[in-house]
VOTI-150014 format. One record per residue (C-alpha): residue in three letters; x, z, y. Coordinates in Angstrom, 3 decimals. Layout:
+------+----------+----------+----------+
! resn !       xx !       zz !       yy !
+------+----------+----------+----------+
!  ALA !        X !        Z !        Y !
...
+------+----------+----------+----------+
***
This chain:
+------+----------+----------+----------+
! resn !       xx !       zz !       yy !
+------+----------+----------+----------+
!  MET !   45.141 !   10.871 !   36.746 !
!  GLY !   43.611 !   11.505 !   33.346 !
!  THR !   43.327 !    9.127 !   30.559 !
!  THR !   39.986 !    8.578 !   28.717 !
!  ASP !   39.814 !    8.518 !   24.987 !
!  THR !   38.310 !    4.935 !   24.123 !
!  LYS !   38.109 !    5.660 !   20.430 !
!  LYS !   34.852 !    7.460 !   19.671 !
!  PRO !   34.469 !    9.275 !   16.499 !
!  GLN !   32.185 !    7.413 !   14.118 !
!  PRO !   29.731 !    9.226 !   11.933 !
!  THR !   30.299 !    8.996 !    8.181 !
!  ALA !   27.777 !    7.156 !    6.172 !
!  ALA !   25.878 !    9.412 !    3.766 !
!  ALA !   26.098 !    8.646 !    0.266 !
!  PRO !   22.960 !    6.858 !   -1.038 !
!  LEU !   20.470 !    9.232 !   -2.794 !
!  THR !   19.535 !    8.841 !   -6.368 !
!  LYS !   15.820 !    8.219 !   -7.422 !
!  GLU !   15.523 !   11.700 !   -8.492 !
!  GLU !   16.970 !   13.161 !   -5.361 !
!  ARG !   14.682 !   11.004 !   -3.089 !
!  LEU !   11.639 !   12.053 !   -5.234 !
!  ALA !   12.747 !   15.710 !   -4.819 !
!  GLN !   13.147 !   15.277 !   -1.219 !
!  ALA !    9.750 !   13.610 !   -0.658 !
!  ARG !    8.149 !   16.364 !   -2.728 !
!  GLU !    9.739 !   19.110 !   -0.505 !
!  TYR !    8.448 !   17.150 !    2.641 !
!  ALA !    4.929 !   16.828 !    1.242 !
!  LYS !    4.736 !   20.573 !    0.671 !
!  GLN !    4.683 !   21.027 !    4.439 !
!  PHE !    1.015 !   19.424 !    4.465 !
!  LYS !   -1.711 !   21.238 !    3.102 !
!  PHE !   -5.093 !   19.444 !    2.570 !
!  ASP !   -8.053 !   21.320 !    2.488 !
!  THR !  -10.919 !   19.972 !    0.395 !
!  LEU !  -14.549 !   20.424 !    1.124 !
!  SER !  -16.736 !   21.779 !   -1.736 !
!  GLU !  -19.964 !   20.012 !   -2.744 !
!  GLU !  -22.074 !   22.733 !   -0.865 !
!  ASP !  -19.986 !   22.043 !    2.246 !
!  LEU !  -20.697 !   18.410 !    2.105 !
!  ILE !  -24.435 !   18.856 !    1.575 !
!  ARG !  -24.456 !   21.298 !    4.599 !
!  LEU !  -22.759 !   18.767 !    6.672 !
!  ARG !  -25.036 !   15.918 !    5.730 !
!  ARG !  -28.101 !   18.104 !    6.401 !
!  ASN !  -26.801 !   19.197 !    9.705 !
!  ALA !  -26.056 !   15.485 !   10.648 !
!  TYR !  -29.494 !   14.446 !    9.606 !
!  ALA !  -31.044 !   17.284 !   11.481 !
!  TYR !  -29.079 !   16.304 !   14.644 !
!  LEU !  -30.495 !   12.662 !   14.475 !
!  LEU !  -34.004 !   13.793 !   14.401 !
+------+----------+----------+----------+
***
């Protein structure tokens, strides 16, 4: 008959990050997302198309 190990290994707690490290981590995470902005001409075209659709 086998014995079971009742002591499970505990994950070690990570050291708290400094303010600079957290900021660098947040910047790296934000680089994953790219936000495309619309030009003024694109906005005018969208508005005209929406207005024409309503008519």
